[in-house]
VEXDREN-2710 file (C-alpha; in Angstrom, 1 decimal):
% VEXDREN-2710
k/r/px/py/pz
1/MET/-25.1/41.8/29.6
2/ILE/-28.1/41.2/32.1
3/LEU/-28.9/38.0/33.3
4/LYS/-32.0/37.6/31.4
5/GLU/-30.3/37.8/28.3
6/LEU/-28.4/34.6/29.1
7/PRO/-29.7/31.5/27.4
8/LYS/-31.8/29.6/29.9
9/LYS/-29.7/26.6/29.4
10/GLU/-26.4/28.5/30.1
11/MET/-27.5/29.8/33.3
12/GLN/-28.6/26.7/34.5
13/ALA/-25.3/25.2/33.3
14/LEU/-23.4/27.9/35.2
15/LEU/-25.4/27.5/38.2
16/SER/-25.0/23.7/38.7
17/GLY/-21.5/24.0/37.6
18/ASP/-18.7/26.6/38.5
19/GLY/-21.3/29.2/39.4
20/LEU/-23.1/32.0/38.1
21/SER/-21.7/35.7/38.8
22/PHE/-24.0/38.6/38.9
23/ARG/-24.6/41.7/40.6
24/ALA/-26.8/41.5/43.9
25/GLY/-27.4/44.9/45.0
26/ARG/-24.0/46.8/45.2
27/PHE/-22.3/43.4/45.7
28/SER/-21.1/40.8/43.4
29/VAL/-22.1/37.2/44.0
30/LYS/-21.0/34.0/42.7
31/LEU/-23.7/31.4/43.1
32/GLN/-23.7/27.7/42.8
33/SER/-27.2/25.5/42.9
34/ASN/-28.5/22.3/42.0
35/ILE/-32.1/23.7/43.0
36/THR/-35.0/24.5/40.5
37/SER/-36.5/27.2/42.7
38/ILE/-33.1/28.9/42.9
39/TYR/-32.8/28.9/39.2
40/ASN/-36.5/30.4/38.8
41/GLY/-36.0/33.1/41.6
42/VAL/-32.6/34.2/40.3
43/ALA/-34.0/34.4/36.7
44/HIS/-36.9/36.1/37.7
45/LEU/-36.1/38.4/40.2
46/TYR/-32.4/39.4/39.3
47/GLY/-33.1/39.0/35.3
48/GLU/-32.4/42.8/35.3
49/SER/-29.1/42.5/37.3
50/GLU/-25.7/42.5/35.6
51/ALA/-24.0/39.3/34.8
52/LEU/-20.7/39.2/35.4
53/PHE/-17.6/37.5/33.9
54/GLN/-14.1/36.5/34.7
55/GLN/-13.8/38.8/38.0
56/PRO/-13.5/38.1/41.6
57/ALA/-16.7/38.0/43.6
58/ASP/-17.6/39.5/46.9
59/PHE/-19.3/36.7/48.0
60/ASN/-19.0/33.1/46.8
61/VAL/-22.2/31.1/48.0
62/SER/-24.2/28.0/47.5
63/ILE/-27.6/26.6/48.1
64/LYS/-27.2/22.7/48.2
65/LYS/-30.0/20.3/47.7
66/SER/-29.8/17.4/50.5
67/THR/-28.5/14.1/49.4
68/GLY/-28.9/10.5/50.7
69/LEU/-32.1/9.4/52.3
70/ARG/-32.9/13.1/53.0
71/ALA/-33.6/13.8/49.5
72/PHE/-36.4/11.6/49.4
73/ILE/-37.8/12.1/53.1
74/ARG/-38.5/16.0/54.0
75/PRO/-35.3/17.1/51.8
76/ASN/-34.1/20.4/52.8
77/ALA/-31.5/23.1/51.4
78/GLN/-28.3/24.3/52.9
79/PHE/-26.6/27.6/52.6
80/LEU/-22.9/27.5/52.2
81/PHE/-20.5/30.5/52.2
82/ASN/-17.1/29.8/51.1
83/GLY/-17.8/26.2/52.0
84/ILE/-18.9/27.2/55.6
85/LYS/-22.3/26.4/56.7
86/PRO/-23.4/29.3/59.0
87/PHE/-27.1/28.2/59.2
88/THR/-29.3/25.3/60.0
89/PRO/-31.0/23.6/56.7
90/LEU/-34.5/24.7/55.8
91/PRO/-37.0/22.8/54.0
92/LEU/-36.4/22.6/50.3
93/ASN/-39.4/24.9/49.2
94/GLN/-37.9/27.5/51.4
95/ALA/-34.4/27.5/49.5
96/PHE/-34.9/31.0/47.8
97/PRO/-35.8/33.0/51.1
98/LEU/-32.8/31.4/52.3
99/LEU/-30.7/32.6/49.6
100/GLU/-32.0/36.2/50.5
101/TRP/-31.6/35.9/54.0
102/GLY/-28.0/34.2/53.2
103/LEU/-27.0/37.2/51.4
104/ASN/-28.1/39.7/54.0
105/TRP/-25.9/37.7/56.4
106/CYS/-22.9/38.0/54.0
107/VAL/-23.2/41.9/54.0
108/THR/-23.8/42.3/57.7
109/ASN/-20.8/40.0/58.6
110/HIS/-18.4/41.2/55.9
111/SER/-19.0/44.7/55.3
112/HIS/-17.1/46.5/58.4
113/GLN/-15.8/49.1/56.3
114/TYR/-19.4/50.7/56.8
115/LEU/-22.0/51.0/59.3
116/VAL/-24.9/48.8/58.8
117/ILE/-28.4/49.2/60.0
118/HIS/-31.0/47.0/60.0
119/ALA/-33.5/49.4/58.2
120/ALA/-35.1/50.3/54.7
121/VAL/-33.9/53.2/53.1
122/VAL/-35.4/54.8/50.1
123/GLU/-34.2/58.1/48.1
124/LYS/-36.0/61.1/46.6
125/ASN/-34.3/64.3/45.3
126/GLY/-31.1/63.0/46.5
127/TYR/-32.2/62.7/50.2
128/ALA/-32.2/59.2/52.2
129/LEU/-35.0/58.4/54.1
130/ILE/-34.2/55.9/56.4
131/LEU/-37.1/53.4/57.8
132/PRO/-35.9/51.4/61.0
133/GLY/-38.5/48.8/62.3
134/GLN/-39.1/45.6/64.3
135/PRO/-41.0/43.0/62.5
136/GLY/-44.8/43.9/62.0
137/SER/-43.9/47.4/62.1
138/GLY/-45.2/48.1/58.6
139/LYS/-41.5/49.2/57.6
140/SER/-41.4/46.8/54.4
141/THR/-44.8/47.7/53.2
142/LEU/-44.1/51.6/53.5
143/CYS/-40.9/51.1/51.9
144/ALA/-42.6/49.2/48.9
145/ALA/-45.4/51.9/48.7
146/LEU/-42.7/54.6/48.7
147/VAL/-41.0/53.0/45.9
148/GLU/-44.0/51.5/43.8
149/ARG/-46.2/54.7/44.1
150/GLY/-44.3/57.5/45.6
151/GLY/-41.6/57.9/43.1
152/TRP/-38.8/57.2/45.5
153/ARG/-35.7/55.2/44.7
154/LEU/-34.9/51.7/46.5
155/LEU/-31.6/51.6/48.3
156/SER/-32.6/48.8/50.3
157/ASP/-35.4/47.3/52.0
158/GLU/-33.4/45.5/54.8
159/LEU/-29.8/47.1/55.1
160/THR/-29.1/50.8/55.4
161/ILE/-25.3/50.9/54.4
162/ILE/-23.6/54.2/56.0
163/THR/-20.1/55.5/55.3
164/LEU/-17.9/56.0/58.1
165/ASN/-18.0/59.6/57.9
166/GLY/-21.9/59.6/58.2
167/GLN/-22.4/61.6/55.0
168/ASN/-23.6/59.0/52.5
169/ILE/-26.2/56.4/52.0
170/LEU/-24.9/53.8/49.7
171/ALA/-27.4/51.7/47.6
172/ASN/-27.9/48.1/47.8
173/PRO/-31.0/47.3/45.9
174/ARG/-32.0/43.8/45.8
175/PRO/-35.9/42.4/45.8
176/ILE/-38.1/43.5/48.3
177/SER/-39.0/40.9/51.2
178/LEU/-42.7/41.0/52.1
179/LYS/-44.4/39.0/54.7
180/ASN/-47.9/37.9/55.9
181/GLN/-50.5/40.6/54.7
182/SER/-48.1/42.8/53.3
183/ILE/-47.9/40.5/50.2
184/ASP/-51.4/41.4/49.3
185/ILE/-51.3/45.2/50.3
186/VAL/-48.3/45.8/47.9
187/LYS/-49.9/43.4/45.3
188/GLY/-52.5/46.0/45.1
189/ILE/-50.3/48.7/44.2
190/SER/-47.8/46.9/42.1
191/ASP/-47.7/44.6/39.1
192/VAL/-47.9/41.0/40.4
193/THR/-46.0/39.6/37.6
194/ARG/-43.1/41.1/39.4
195/PHE/-43.4/38.8/42.8
196/SER/-42.0/35.4/43.3
197/PRO/-44.2/32.7/44.6
198/VAL/-45.5/32.9/48.2
199/VAL/-43.5/30.4/50.3
200/LYS/-45.6/29.5/53.4
201/ASP/-44.6/28.2/57.0
202/THR/-41.2/30.0/57.1
203/ILE/-39.9/31.3/60.5
204/LYS/-41.1/34.6/59.5
205/GLY/-44.7/33.2/58.2
206/SER/-45.5/33.7/54.4
207/VAL/-42.9/35.2/52.5
208/ALA/-42.7/36.5/48.8
209/HIS/-40.0/38.9/47.2
210/LEU/-40.7/41.7/44.8
211/GLN/-38.2/42.8/41.9
212/ALA/-36.2/45.9/42.8
213/PRO/-37.3/48.7/39.8
214/LYS/-34.7/48.8/37.0
215/ILE/-34.1/52.5/37.9
216/SER/-32.9/51.3/41.3
217/LEU/-30.6/48.9/39.5
218/ASP/-29.0/51.0/37.3
219/ASN/-28.3/53.9/39.9
220/TYR/-26.6/51.4/42.5
221/CYS/-23.4/53.5/42.4
222/THR/-25.4/56.7/43.1
223/PRO/-25.1/57.4/46.9
224/ALA/-27.6/59.5/48.9
225/SER/-27.3/62.1/51.6
226/PRO/-28.9/61.5/54.8
227/CYS/-31.9/63.4/55.6
228/LEU/-34.7/61.6/57.5
229/VAL/-34.9/58.8/60.0
230/VAL/-38.6/57.7/60.4
231/TYR/-39.4/54.9/62.8
232/PRO/-43.0/53.6/61.5
233/LYS/-45.1/51.5/63.7
234/TYR/-48.4/50.1/62.0
235/GLN/-51.3/49.9/64.6
236/LYS/-54.9/49.1/63.3
237/GLY/-57.6/51.7/63.9
238/ILE/-55.8/54.2/65.4
239/ASN/-55.4/58.1/64.4
240/SER/-52.1/58.2/62.5
241/TYR/-49.7/60.8/64.1
242/ILE/-46.2/61.7/63.7
243/GLN/-44.0/63.3/66.4
244/GLU/-40.4/64.3/66.4
245/LEU/-37.7/62.5/68.4
246/SER/-34.5/64.1/69.8
247/SER/-31.3/63.0/68.3
248/GLY/-30.2/61.5/71.7
249/GLU/-33.4/59.2/71.5
250/SER/-32.8/58.1/67.9
251/PHE/-29.1/57.7/68.5
252/ILE/-30.0/55.0/71.0
253/ARG/-32.6/53.3/69.0
254/LEU/-30.4/53.2/65.7
255/ALA/-27.5/51.9/67.6
256/ASP/-30.1/49.1/68.7
257/HIS/-30.7/48.3/65.2
258/SER/-27.3/48.2/64.0
259/PHE/-25.4/44.9/63.1
260/ASN/-21.9/46.2/63.7
261/TYR/-21.9/49.5/65.9
262/SER/-20.4/47.4/68.5
263/ILE/-17.9/45.6/66.4
264/LEU/-16.6/49.3/64.8
265/GLY/-16.6/50.6/68.4
266/LEU/-15.1/54.4/68.3
267/GLU/-15.7/54.4/64.4
268/GLY/-19.1/53.1/64.8
269/PHE/-20.1/56.0/67.6
270/LYS/-18.4/58.8/65.3
271/ALA/-20.4/57.4/62.3
272/LEU/-23.6/57.4/64.0
273/SER/-23.0/60.8/65.4
274/ALA/-22.2/62.3/62.2
275/LEU/-25.2/60.9/60.7
276/HIS/-27.5/62.5/63.4
277/ASP/-25.9/66.1/62.6
278/ARG/-27.5/65.5/59.1
279/VAL/-31.0/64.1/60.1
280/SER/-34.4/65.0/61.4
281/CYS/-35.8/62.1/63.4
282/TYR/-39.5/61.1/63.9
283/GLU/-41.5/58.5/65.3
284/TYR/-44.6/57.6/62.9
285/CYS/-47.8/55.7/64.0
286/TYR/-50.1/54.9/61.3
287/ASP/-53.2/52.8/60.3
288/GLY/-52.1/51.7/57.3
289/ASN/-53.3/54.5/55.1
290/LEU/-50.6/54.4/52.5
291/ASP/-51.8/57.4/50.5
292/GLU/-51.6/59.5/53.9
293/ALA/-47.9/58.1/54.4
294/LEU/-46.7/58.9/51.1
295/SER/-47.9/62.4/51.2
296/LEU/-46.7/62.8/54.7
297/MET/-43.2/61.4/53.7
298/ASP/-43.0/63.9/50.9
299/SER/-43.9/66.8/53.0
300/LEU/-40.7/66.1/55.2
301/LEU/-38.3/66.5/52.7
302/PRO/-36.5/69.7/52.3
303/SER/-38.3/72.2/50.0
END
């Protein structure tokens, strides 16, 4: 059963009661919340995800609404993991982005059986394209375009999960997080009904989420072989160009983008080394022309 097949009252009762269990990417989550926007966000963005019953969850989380006087004066939302509060509360209207950021935190802090990189990652013909990038680099916009228009499968828009032998990238398809001008750009190439409402004035600016395609959700167990690491950098008005990077330079950059490279120690070094034995690496500066970018990414794949 998928979540959208659950009756509304049953889903609401589970959320506000013992918890609603469902698949979020490759992980199982048990979520409790008394906040309407959490129900709306989960029902809309995770409607095609598997509902889970009577099995332990990887992550037990809750998003709680403030109580007491705070419930009436500038109400906020608090993320909890196993009853622990790892974050400062955020304004109530940011509850759903807080859930998504919290789930990312759960993965990066509790998945040390893998090397986890802050990078989008997509797959085509069995090959994975890793897209690391700083905020504003156009990483998420390019990732969304590849998935929505380029025929690539979404593995993740935020977290590249690499097996410690460096041979496989594991899928973790969840809603694609878009910020600021990227929201309207991607709405121009997607079905707008698949977007969440825009939440303004977060620490990342305006934020909206796009449903992961059903084909990506259905294939969450299918890994991909690492093939390309492309570091995108959006620069308005430039002449787009791509240049090859050495494995050594990419190694240093990707280690810097990793959440747990230093925690894994020698295992992390071996995993990143094995990955770079299998990939070609590039730096890509582009002007925002997505048609050109999609064609270029396809051309980099093995024939």
